VOPAGU-2260 file (C-alpha; in pm, 1 decimal, decimal comma):
REM VOPAGU-2260
SITE   aa  ch    i         X         Y         Z
SITE  UNK   A    0    9546,6   14516,5   19070,2
SITE  UNK   A    1    9559,8   14616,6   19439,0
SITE  UNK   A    2    9187,6   14552,1   19470,8
SITE  UNK   A    3    9242,7   14190,2   19368,5
SITE  UNK   A    4    9506,5   14122,8   19635,7
SITE  UNK   A    5    9253,5   14041,5   19914,5
SITE  UNK   A    6    9068,1   13806,2   19678,5
SITE  UNK   A    7    9387,4   13622,9   19589,6
SITE  UNK   A    8    9489,7   13616,0   19954,6
SITE  UNK   A    9    9166,8   13449,7   20067,5
SITE  UNK   A   10    9203,7   13200,5   19787,3
SITE  UNK   A   11    9575,0   13120,8   19817,5
SITE  UNK   A   12    9698,5   13195,1   20171,3
SITE  UNK   A   13    9785,8   12884,3   20366,4
SITE  UNK   A   14    9789,3   12661,5   20059,2
SITE  UNK   A   15   10088,8   12435,8   19990,0
SITE  UNK   A   16   10380,7   12476,2   20004,9
SITE  UNK   A   17   10288,7   12694,4   20304,9
SITE  UNK   A   18   10152,6   12495,5   20598,8
SITE  UNK   A   19    9858,2   12681,8   20750,3
SITE  UNK   A   20    9850,5   12469,3   21067,2
SITE  UNK   A   21   10197,2   12588,2   21166,1
SITE  UNK   A   22   10097,3   12952,0   21114,0
SITE  UNK   A   23    9787,4   12895,9   21329,2
SITE  UNK   A   24    9998,8   12739,5   21605,3
SITE  UNK   A   25   10238,8   13034,8   21592,3
SITE  UNK   A   26    9944,2   13271,1   21613,2
SITE  UNK   A   27    9819,5   13093,6   21925,5
SITE  UNK   A   28   10169,1   13115,2   22075,1
SITE  UNK   A   29   10177,4   13492,6   22015,2
SITE  UNK   A   30    9837,7   13546,4   22178,7
SITE  UNK   A   31    9931,5   13315,6   22465,4
SITE  UNK   A   32   10252,4   13505,4   22530,8
SITE  UNK   A   33   10059,8   13831,3   22529,7
SITE  UNK   A   34    9831,2   13678,7   22792,8
SITE  UNK   A   35   10128,7   13566,1   22997,8
SITE  UNK   A   36   10261,0   13922,1   22990,3
SITE  UNK   A   37    9948,7   14127,3   23059,1
SITE  UNK   A   38    9669,0   13886,8   23155,2
SITE  UNK   A   39    9533,0   13805,7   23499,4
SITE  UNK   A   40    9480,4   13432,9   23554,5
SITE  UNK   A   41    9384,7   13204,9   23840,6
SITE  UNK   A   42    9572,6   12889,0   23937,5
SITE  UNK   A   43    9491,2   12613,5   23689,6
SITE  UNK   A   44    9238,9   12345,4   23782,4
SITE  UNK   A   45    9120,7   12082,8   23534,2
SITE  UNK   A   46    8765,5   12092,2   23666,5
SITE  UNK   A   47    8726,6   12469,2   23635,1
SITE  UNK   A   48    8737,2   12599,2   23274,8
SITE  UNK   A   49    8757,5   12958,7   23400,4
SITE  UNK   A   50    9113,8   12882,8   23514,4
SITE  UNK   A   51    9232,3   12737,4   23185,1
SITE  UNK   A   52    9374,6   13071,5   23074,9
SITE  UNK   A   53    9654,1   12998,1   23321,5
SITE  UNK   A   54    9790,3   12755,0   23061,3
SITE  UNK   A   55    9944,8   13048,7   22874,2
SITE  UNK   A   56   10221,4   13077,5   23132,1
SITE  UNK   A   57   10538,9   12904,4   23022,4
SITE  UNK   A   58   10368,0   12687,4   22763,0
SITE  UNK   A   59   10329,3   12966,8   22507,1
SITE  UNK   A   60   10703,1   13030,4   22486,2
SITE  UNK   A   61   10767,6   12654,2   22477,4
SITE  UNK   A   62   10524,1   12626,1   22185,8
SITE  UNK   A   63   10717,8   12902,4   22011,6
SITE  UNK   A   64   11049,7   12724,7   22067,3
SITE  UNK   A   65   10913,4   12398,6   21927,8
SITE  UNK   A   66   10785,1   12581,6   21620,4
SITE  UNK   A   67   11125,3   12746,6   21580,2
SITE  UNK   A   68   11276,3   12403,6   21527,0
SITE  UNK   A   69   11007,1   12312,2   21275,4
SITE  UNK   A   70   11074,0   12635,5   21084,1
SITE  UNK   A   71   11449,2   12572,5   21074,9
SITE  UNK   A   72   11387,8   12223,9   20934,2
SITE  UNK   A   73   11150,6   12359,3   20668,9
SITE  UNK   A   74   11387,6   12633,8   20555,8
SITE  UNK   A   75   11681,6   12390,1   20530,8
SITE  UNK   A   76   11522,8   12118,3   20319,2
SITE  UNK   A   77   11201,5   11997,2   20488,8
SITE  UNK   A   78   11216,3   11614,6   20496,7
SITE  UNK   A   79   11531,9   11607,2   20282,1
SITE  UNK   A   80   11865,1   11669,3   20453,9
SITE  UNK   A   81   12054,9   11963,9   20301,5
SITE  UNK   A   82   12334,4   11866,7   20065,0
SITE  UNK   A   83   12685,4   11920,5   20196,4
SITE  UNK   A   84   12765,7   12173,3   19924,3
SITE  UNK   A   85   12472,5   12388,7   20040,5
SITE  UNK   A   86   12577,7   12389,4   20404,2
SITE  UNK   A   87   12811,9   12693,5   20393,5
SITE  UNK   A   88   12534,7   12912,2   20252,4
SITE  UNK   A   89   12275,3   12773,4   20493,0
SITE  UNK   A   90   12503,3   12831,7   20791,4
SITE  UNK   A   91   12563,9   13193,7   20693,0
SITE  UNK   A   92   12191,1   13238,6   20636,5
SITE  UNK   A   93   12116,9   13116,6   20989,7
SITE  UNK   A   94   12390,3   13337,7   21137,7
SITE  UNK   A   95   12239,4   13636,0   20957,0
SITE  UNK   A   96   11890,0   13556,5   21084,0
SITE  UNK   A   97   12016,5   13507,3   21435,8
SITE  UNK   A   98   12211,7   13833,0   21431,2
SITE  UNK   A   99   11914,5   14043,4   21316,0
SITE  UNK   A  100   11679,5   13878,8   21565,7
SITE  UNK   A  101   11937,2   13937,5   21840,9
SITE  UNK   A  102   11956,5   14308,6   21755,2
SITE  UNK   A  103   11577,0   14342,0   21747,7
SITE  UNK   A  104   11566,9   14176,9   22089,5
SITE  UNK   A  105   11820,6   14426,9   22224,0
SITE  UNK   A  106   11612,8   14713,3   22083,0
SITE  UNK   A  107   11302,3   14585,9   22263,9
SITE  UNK   A  108   11496,9   14546,5   22588,4
SITE  UNK   A  109   11616,7   14907,5   22554,9
SITE  UNK   A  110   11251,9   15011,5   22591,4
SITE  UNK   A  111   11292,7   14910,4   22957,9
SITE  UNK   A  112   11000,7   14670,2   22959,2
SITE  UNK   A  113   10942,4   14416,0   23238,0
SITE  UNK   A  114   10851,2   14160,6   22970,4
SITE  UNK   A  115   11117,8   13892,5   22939,2
SITE  UNK   A  116   11217,6   13921,6   22572,7
SITE  UNK   A  117   11349,7   13591,8   22435,2
SITE  UNK   A  118   11475,7   13730,4   22105,4
SITE  UNK   A  119   11836,8   13763,5   22217,2
SITE  UNK   A  120   11858,2   13399,8   22324,2
SITE  UNK   A  121   11651,9   13297,9   22024,6
SITE  UNK   A  122   11907,6   13457,0   21795,4
SITE  UNK   A  123   12172,5   13246,5   21964,5
SITE  UNK   A  124   11968,3   12929,4   21905,7
SITE  UNK   A  125   11981,8   12988,4   21530,8
SITE  UNK   A  126   12357,7   12955,5   21556,5
SITE  UNK   A  127   12347,9   12669,0   21808,4
SITE  UNK   A  128   12166,3   12436,6   21564,6
SITE  UNK   A  129   12426,3   12476,1   21287,9
SITE  UNK   A  130   12621,0   12160,8   21388,3
SITE  UNK   A  131   12306,7   11942,8   21365,7
SITE  UNK   A  132   12166,5   12058,3   21030,8
SITE  UNK   A  133   12234,7   11718,6   20872,6
SITE  UNK   A  134   12115,5   11511,4   21165,4
SITE  UNK   A  135   11840,1   11266,4   21081,7
SITE  UNK   A  136   11510,5   11276,2   21275,9
SITE  UNK   A  137   11618,2   10990,8   21502,7
SITE  UNK   A  138   11942,7   11168,4   21591,3
SITE  UNK   A  139   11754,9   11491,5   21661,0
SITE  UNK   A  140   11508,8   11311,6   21886,6
SITE  UNK   A  141   11791,0   11141,5   22077,3
SITE  UNK   A  142   11962,9   11477,2   22123,2
SITE  UNK   A  143   11639,5   11635,7   22245,7
SITE  UNK   A  144   11580,5   11345,6   22485,8
SITE  UNK   A  145   11931,0   11366,6   22631,5
SITE  UNK   A  146   11899,7   11741,0   22689,2
SITE  UNK   A  147   11551,3   11707,2   22839,4
SITE  UNK   A  148   11634,5   11418,0   23070,1
SITE  UNK   A  149   11990,0   11501,7   23171,9
SITE  UNK   A  150   12029,1   11874,7   23104,3
SITE  UNK   A  151   11835,3   12020,6   23401,2
SITE  UNK   A  152   11999,3   11790,1   23655,2
SITE  UNK   A  153   12348,1   11851,8   23517,2
SITE  UNK   A  154   12295,8   12228,9   23519,9
SITE  UNK   A  155   12174,0   12209,8   23879,3
SITE  UNK   A  156   12479,6   12001,0   23972,8
SITE  UNK   A  157   12713,2   12245,4   23798,5
SITE  UNK   A  158   12553,3   12536,4   23981,7
SITE  UNK   A  159   12593,2   12358,7   24315,7
SITE  UNK   A  160   12953,0   12249,0   24253,9
SITE  UNK   A  161   13050,5   12600,4   24142,7
SITE  UNK   A  162   12865,9   12749,7   24443,0
SITE  UNK   A  163   12610,2   12925,3   24222,0
SITE  UNK   A  164   12833,6   13107,2   23973,0
SITE  UNK   A  165   12705,4   13428,6   23820,2
SITE  UNK   A  166   12795,9   13662,5   23539,7
SITE  UNK   A  167   12645,6   13812,9   23226,3
SITE  UNK   A  168   12728,6   13518,4   23001,8
SITE  UNK   A  169   12629,4   13252,8   23255,0
SITE  UNK   A  170   12301,0   13425,3   23328,2
SITE  UNK   A  171   12228,4   13472,9   22959,7
SITE  UNK   A  172   12298,7   13118,5   22841,2
SITE  UNK   A  173   12270,2   12874,7   23132,2
SITE  UNK   A  174   12083,0   13011,4   23431,6
SITE  UNK   A  175   11853,7   13280,7   23298,1
SITE  UNK   A  176   11478,2   13251,7   23263,7
SITE  UNK   A  177   11536,6   13034,0   22956,3
SITE  UNK   A  178   11828,8   12789,4   23007,2
SITE  UNK   A  179   11969,6   12686,4   22672,8
SITE  UNK   A  180   11934,6   12315,7   22756,2
SITE  UNK   A  181   11557,6   12360,1   22779,6
SITE  UNK   A  182   11515,9   12560,2   22461,2
SITE  UNK   A  183   11767,1   12365,6   22254,8
SITE  UNK   A  184   11588,9   12041,5   22347,9
SITE  UNK   A  185   11261,3   12187,6   22219,9
SITE  UNK   A  186   11421,4   12324,5   21903,2
SITE  UNK   A  187   11576,7   11985,3   21826,5
SITE  UNK   A  188   11240,4   11818,5   21881,3
SITE  UNK   A  189   11079,9   12069,4   21645,7
SITE  UNK   A  190   11348,6   12006,7   21383,1
SITE  UNK   A  191   11275,4   11634,1   21402,1
SITE  UNK   A  192   10905,7   11703,3   21347,7
SITE  UNK   A  193   10984,3   11926,2   21050,8
SITE  UNK   A  194   11197,2   11650,2   20894,0
SITE  UNK   A  195   10913,1   11395,9   20925,0
SITE  UNK   A  196   10677,9   11533,1   20656,2
SITE  UNK   A  197   10496,2   11757,6   20900,9
SITE  UNK   A  198   10243,4   11851,0   20633,3
SITE  UNK   A  199   10096,6   11497,1   20622,9
SITE  UNK   A  200    9790,8   11393,1   20825,5
SITE  UNK   A  201    9962,2   11075,9   20946,7
SITE  UNK   A  202   10248,4   11277,7   21096,2
SITE  UNK   A  203   10001,9   11507,3   21276,0
SITE  UNK   A  204    9810,6   11212,4   21423,0
SITE  UNK   A  205   10127,7   11046,1   21550,1
SITE  UNK   A  206   10248,4   11379,3   21690,6
SITE  UNK   A  207    9917,9   11423,3   21875,0
SITE  UNK   A  208    9946,4   11080,3   22038,7
SITE  UNK   A  209   10311,3   11133,8   22131,3
SITE  UNK   A  210   10233,6   11480,4   22265,7
SITE  UNK   A  211    9956,2   11353,1   22490,4
SITE  UNK   A  212   10180,6   11074,7   22623,3
SITE  UNK   A  213   10469,1   11315,3   22691,6
SITE  UNK   A  214   10235,2   11559,6   22867,1
SITE  UNK   A  215   10097,5   11281,3   23085,5
SITE  UNK   A  216   10447,3   11160,5   23175,1
SITE  UNK   A  217   10583,0   11509,3   23244,8
SITE  UNK   A  218   10290,9   11637,1   23450,0
SITE  UNK   A  219   10264,7   11301,6   23623,0
SITE  UNK   A  220   10632,3   11327,5   23716,8
SITE  UNK   A  221   10571,7   11677,7   23847,2
SITE  UNK   A  222   10271,8   11565,3   24052,5
SITE  UNK   A  223   10474,6   11277,8   24194,3
SITE  UNK   A  224   10752,1   11516,4   24291,8
SITE  UNK   A  225   10508,8   11760,6   24450,0
SITE  UNK   A  226   10351,7   11479,1   24651,5
SITE  UNK   A  227   10694,6   11378,8   24775,4
SITE  UNK   A  228   10793,0   11737,0   24849,6
SITE  UNK   A  229   11044,4   11739,5   24561,9
SITE  UNK   A  230   10870,0   11976,4   24319,3
SITE  UNK   A  231   10840,2   12343,0   24395,0
SITE  UNK   A  232   10863,8   12658,3   24195,2
SITE  UNK   A  233   11239,8   12677,3   24175,5
SITE  UNK   A  234   11421,0   12728,0   23850,5
SITE  UNK   A  235   11760,5   12671,1   23704,1
SITE  UNK   A  236   11812,0   13043,2   23691,9
SITE  UNK   A  237   12060,2   13175,4   23940,1
SITE  UNK   A  238   11914,1   13424,2   24181,0
SITE  UNK   A  239   12244,1   13608,2   24170,6
SITE  UNK   A  240   12281,4   13628,9   23795,4
SITE  UNK   A  241   12093,3   13954,4   23762,5
SITE  UNK   A  242   11953,0   13846,6   23426,3
SITE  UNK   A  243   11582,2   13832,8   23372,3
SITE  UNK   A  244   11575,6   13631,4   23055,0
SITE  UNK   A  245   11381,6   13687,4   22733,9
SITE  UNK   A  246   11073,9   13557,4   22511,5
SITE  UNK   A  247   10968,4   13515,1   22113,1
SITE  UNK   A  248   11074,9   13404,2   21759,1
SITE  UNK   A  249   11054,3   13432,9   21381,7
SITE  UNK   A  250   10936,7   13205,6   21087,3
SITE  UNK   A  251   11079,1   13081,8   21021,4
SITE  UNK   A  252   10769,4   13685,9   23065,4
SITE  UNK   A  253   10537,4   14209,0   24247,5
SITE  UNK   A  254   10397,5   14622,4   24340,0
SITE  UNK   A  255   10467,2   14276,6   24513,8
SITE  UNK   A  256   10637,7   13979,0   24353,7
SITE  UNK   A  257   10300,8   13804,5   24337,4
SITE  UNK   A  258   10145,1   14067,8   24114,5
SITE  UNK   A  259   10410,4   14102,4   23843,2
SITE  UNK   A  260   10379,6   13878,0   23535,9
SITE  UNK   A  261   10574,1   13557,3   23592,0
SITE  UNK   A  262   10756,0   13596,1   23262,6
SITE  UNK   A  263   10902,8   13930,9   23369,4
SITE  UNK   A  264   11108,4   13789,1   23653,4
SITE  UNK   A  265   11400,8   13555,5   23698,5
SITE  UNK   A  266   11303,1   13252,2   23902,7
SITE  UNK   A  267   11480,1   13131,6   24211,9
SITE  UNK   A  268   11738,9   12855,2   24210,7
SITE  UNK   A  269   11686,4   12489,5   24280,8
SITE  UNK   A  270   11924,6   12541,2   24571,7
SITE  UNK   A  271   11717,7   12622,9   24884,0
SITE  UNK   A  272   11754,9   12977,3   25013,3
SITE  UNK   A  273   11827,1   12858,7   25366,7
SITE  UNK   A  274   12140,7   12673,3   25255,9
SITE  UNK   A  275   12287,3   12935,1   25022,6
SITE  UNK   A  276   12665,7   12944,8   25056,3
SITE  UNK   A  277   12808,2   13259,7   25210,8
SITE  UNK   A  278   13148,5   13401,2   25276,3
SITE  UNK   A  279   13124,9   13260,3   25628,1
SITE  UNK   A  280   13199,9   12902,7   25522,3
SITE  UNK   A  281   13540,7   12781,6   25638,9
SITE  UNK   A  282   13610,8   12549,6   25344,1
SITE  UNK   A  283   13490,8   12453,0   24998,8
SITE  UNK   A  284   13366,4   12108,2   25111,3
SITE  UNK   A  285   13153,5   12275,8   25378,6
SITE  UNK   A  286   13012,5   12523,5   25126,9
SITE  UNK   A  287   12952,3   12245,6   24874,6
SITE  UNK   A  288   12762,1   12038,6   25130,8
SITE  UNK   A  289   12544,0   12340,0   25204,9
SITE  UNK   A  290   12436,3   12366,4   24840,3
SITE  UNK   A  291   12297,9   12010,4   24858,1
SITE  UNK   A  292   12410,3   11896,7   24508,1
SITE  UNK   A  293   12208,0   11574,5   24510,3
SITE  UNK   A  294   11893,5   11748,2   24631,9
SITE  UNK   A  295   11936,2   12017,9   24368,5
SITE  UNK   A  296   11958,4   11754,9   24094,9
SITE  UNK   A  297   11647,0   11575,4   24218,2
SITE  UNK   A  298   11449,4   11898,4   24235,0
SITE  UNK   A  299   11561,2   11978,6   23879,5
SITE  UNK   A  300   11413,0   11651,9   23757,9
SITE  UNK   A  301   11072,8   11698,0   23924,1
SITE  UNK   A  302   11032,6   12075,6   23866,7
SITE  UNK   A  303   10721,9   12126,7   23652,8
SITE  UNK   A  304   10612,7   12485,8   23712,5
SITE  UNK   A  305   10628,3   12737,6   23424,8
SITE  UNK   A  306   10983,9   12851,0   23350,5
SITE  UNK   A  307   11128,2   12616,7   23612,5
SITE  UNK   A  308   11343,2   12453,6   23344,3
SITE  UNK   A  309   11300,9   12109,7   23501,1
SITE  UNK   A  310   11276,2   11777,3   23322,2
SITE  UNK   A  311   10909,8   11745,1   23420,0
SITE  UNK   A  312   10833,1   12083,6   23265,9
SITE  UNK   A  313   11017,0   12007,0   22942,2
SITE  UNK   A  314   10832,8   11676,8   22900,5
SITE  UNK   A  315   10493,5   11800,6   23021,9
SITE  UNK   A  316   10478,0   12140,7   22857,3
SITE  UNK   A  317   10673,1   12017,1   22555,7
SITE  UNK   A  318   10416,0   11742,0   22508,3
SITE  UNK   A  319   10137,5   11996,8   22551,6
SITE  UNK   A  320   10295,0   12217,0   22282,8
SITE  UNK   A  321   10335,8   11921,3   22047,6
SITE  UNK   A  322    9968,5   11834,9   22093,3
SITE  UNK   A  323    9869,4   12193,1   22012,1
SITE  UNK   A  324   10077,0   12187,3   21692,5
SITE  UNK   A  325    9924,6   11854,8   21589,9
SITE  UNK   A  326    9568,6   11977,7   21651,4
SITE  UNK   A  327    9635,1   12294,0   21451,6
SITE  UNK   A  328    9768,9   12086,2   21162,6
SITE  UNK   A  329    9459,4   11864,6   21166,3
SITE  UNK   A  330    9197,9   12138,2   21215,7
SITE  UNK   A  331    9344,7   12381,2   20964,1
SITE  UNK   A  332    9225,7   12158,8   20680,6
SITE  UNK   A  333    8850,1   12153,6   20749,9
SITE  UNK   A  334    8850,2   12495,7   20923,0
SITE  UNK   A  335    9071,4   12689,8   20682,7
SITE  UNK   A  336    8843,3   12994,3   20641,6
SITE  UNK   A  337    8779,3   13076,5   21009,3
SITE  UNK   A  338    9146,3   13012,8   21093,7
SITE  UNK   A  339    9287,3   13250,0   20831,4
SITE  UNK   A  340    9324,2   13547,4   21073,6
SITE  UNK   A  341    9519,8   13331,2   21317,9
SITE  UNK   A  342    9729,0   13208,8   21027,5
SITE  UNK   A  343    9798,4   13564,9   20918,0
SITE  UNK   A  344    9910,5   13651,6   21270,2
SITE  UNK   A  345   10133,5   13345,0   21282,8
SITE  UNK   A  346   10289,3   13427,2   20946,8
SITE  UNK   A  347   10453,0   13737,6   21097,9
SITE  UNK   A  348   10522,9   13643,3   21461,8
SITE  UNK   A  349   10829,2   13863,5   21502,7
SITE  UNK   A  350   10638,1   14171,9   21389,6
SITE  UNK   A  351   10330,8   14086,5   21598,1
SITE  UNK   A  352   10531,6   14014,0   21911,0
SITE  UNK   A  353   10730,3   14335,9   21877,1
SITE  UNK   A  354   10408,0   14534,5   21831,0
SITE  UNK   A  355   10273,5   14378,4   22149,8
SITE  UNK   A  356   10584,2   14471,2   22349,9
SITE  UNK   A  357   10582,2   14827,4   22214,6
SITE  UNK   A  358   10211,1   14863,7   22296,1
SITE  UNK   A  359   10275,1   14767,0   22658,6
SITE  UNK   A  360   10551,9   15027,6   22683,6
SITE  UNK   A  361   10334,9   15296,0   22521,2
SITE  UNK   A  362   10045,8   15232,2   22759,8
SITE  UNK   A  363   10234,5   15160,0   23082,8
SITE  UNK   A  364   10547,0   15365,3   23017,3
SITE  UNK   A  365   10910,1   15248,1   23040,0
SITE  UNK   A  366   10951,2   15006,2   23328,7
SITE  UNK   A  367   10575,6   14983,9   23380,9
SITE  UNK   A  368   10359,4   14676,1   23347,6
SITE  UNK   A  369    9994,9   14598,4   23285,4
SITE  UNK   A  370    9781,3   14326,2   23442,6
SITE  UNK   A  371    9442,1   14360,8   23278,8
SITE  UNK   A  372    9239,9   14102,4   23086,6
SITE  UNK   A  373    9060,6   14379,0   22896,3
SITE  UNK   A  374    9394,7   14496,0   22761,2
SITE  UNK   A  375    9478,4   14134,9   22674,4
SITE  UNK   A  376    9151,4   14106,2   22482,7
SITE  UNK   A  377    9215,3   14434,6   22305,2
SITE  UNK   A  378    9564,0   14313,0   22214,6
SITE  UNK   A  379    9419,6   13993,5   22065,7
SITE  UNK   A  380    9170,1   14182,8   21848,8
SITE  UNK   A  381    9422,8   14445,2   21739,2
SITE  UNK   A  382    9692,6   14193,1   21645,3
SITE  UNK   A  383    9450,6   13975,3   21449,6
SITE  UNK   A  384    9311,1   14274,9   21263,7
SITE  UNK   A  385    9640,8   14447,4   21186,8
SITE  UNK   A  386    9824,6   14134,4   21074,8
SITE  UNK   A  387    9532,9   14010,8   20862,8
SITE  UNK   A  388    9504,0   14343,4   20680,3
SITE  UNK   A  389    9880,8   14362,8   20635,5
SITE  UNK   A  390    9894,2   14007,7   20497,8
SITE  UNK   A  391    9605,2   14078,6   20260,9
SITE  UNK   A  392    9733,9   14406,1   20117,1
SITE  UNK   A  393   10112,7   14395,1   20167,1
SITE  UNK   A  394   10219,9   14035,0   20225,5
SITE  UNK   A  395   10513,2   13939,7   20444,2
SITE  UNK   A  396   10557,4   14115,4   20780,3
SITE  UNK   A  397   10803,5   14407,8   20792,5
SITE  UNK   A  398   11036,5   14256,9   21052,7
SITE  UNK   A  399   11024,8   13920,9   20877,1
SITE  UNK   A  400   11138,1   14102,7   20562,4
SITE  UNK   A  401   11420,3   14265,1   20759,6
SITE  UNK   A  402   11536,7   13929,6   20893,4
SITE  UNK   A  403   11519,6   13781,0   20544,9
SITE  UNK   A  404   11734,3   14061,7   20404,7
SITE  UNK   A  405   11986,0   14019,1   20683,9
SITE  UNK   A  406   12006,2   13646,5   20616,0
SITE  UNK   A  407   12044,7   13701,3   20240,7
SITE  UNK   A  408   12316,9   13960,4   20294,3
SITE  UNK   A  409   12511,8   13727,5   20522,0
SITE  UNK   A  410   12472,5   13433,8   20283,0
SITE  UNK   A  411   12605,2   13651,6   19998,9
SITE  UNK   A  412   12936,4   13713,5   20180,5
SITE  UNK   A  413   13217,6   13574,3   19960,8
SITE  UNK   A  414   13360,9   13249,9   20096,9
SITE  UNK   A  415   13719,0   13137,8   20051,6
């Protein structure tokens, strides 16, 4: 019987109701995040294909966040809104998933890795979407648009008005490497896609066109801001928060600052360093003027660099991620056989990502980091091989099973 499992897997894996294109996109996100953590890339230039590996920075985690929203939509009814009587169980299921993912994220952070592990914030996002489970696609898209267009500027204004507040909670939710406005906007957009019959070719084609348009608008906005001196590499994260953020998901990151992986560091604030408020200011109005609230808001709109959390980045990189998902959905049909290993990897993203983080710690030691394309290549081969063999002979990933059990246990809690 065991000998027949690989045969059945090759025949059945990725067939409906499973959507192979989504697994392939998740697999690409995993490999891209591994590259962002340990790879060495040159600054991106359209005319030089050797620099295209730089695209992994920022965009891989954004792709993961978008797919998180799709997964949530699929597990809560696909294109049919969940019935009201099912909502209590669904809510508890999401809380259970989020809690287990949060704990796994904490465990990875305890390894003292410089990789920014998103699992803790990702667990929170599972809870954050509970109020919108019955929103229709149009409502989800409006919510995503409001967060993308207004969220970065409002966060920058809040930071300026409060004279750059800091604290564990603030750094974790609002001004860390992954501000919740950015990631919630992407999750809502992914939920809308999941509610729109994502398995159909027509949906994929429309998503590809929309993704290309959004990418053009976002990166065009960023280029315009850079030309006007309004872009920059600043981020919504507070330089005083002391929180370095996090990075990944489930079914569903400088020797010198220049040499450390970008995803392993908190970014600077949109508020210029030379006008940071200090205890020397005589009054609040004087300190407020020094933070340049209006300038901070404008910079938040035009910020396009990876992990800047600006409107331009959300639109540009979000559109890029949407295009990748659409292409994977379209290509997975005619190219099913060669894409099966990527699909296997994407079917257990939490397990694969955790293995990657652990491998970095084992090789570099606690607190150490690696910047080596050979190691990146080895990671790609190892993850594809291990996950494919596991999927063929065992099935679902071990951490995915753990999350599923946690969700089932929470959903089974008696309700009064």
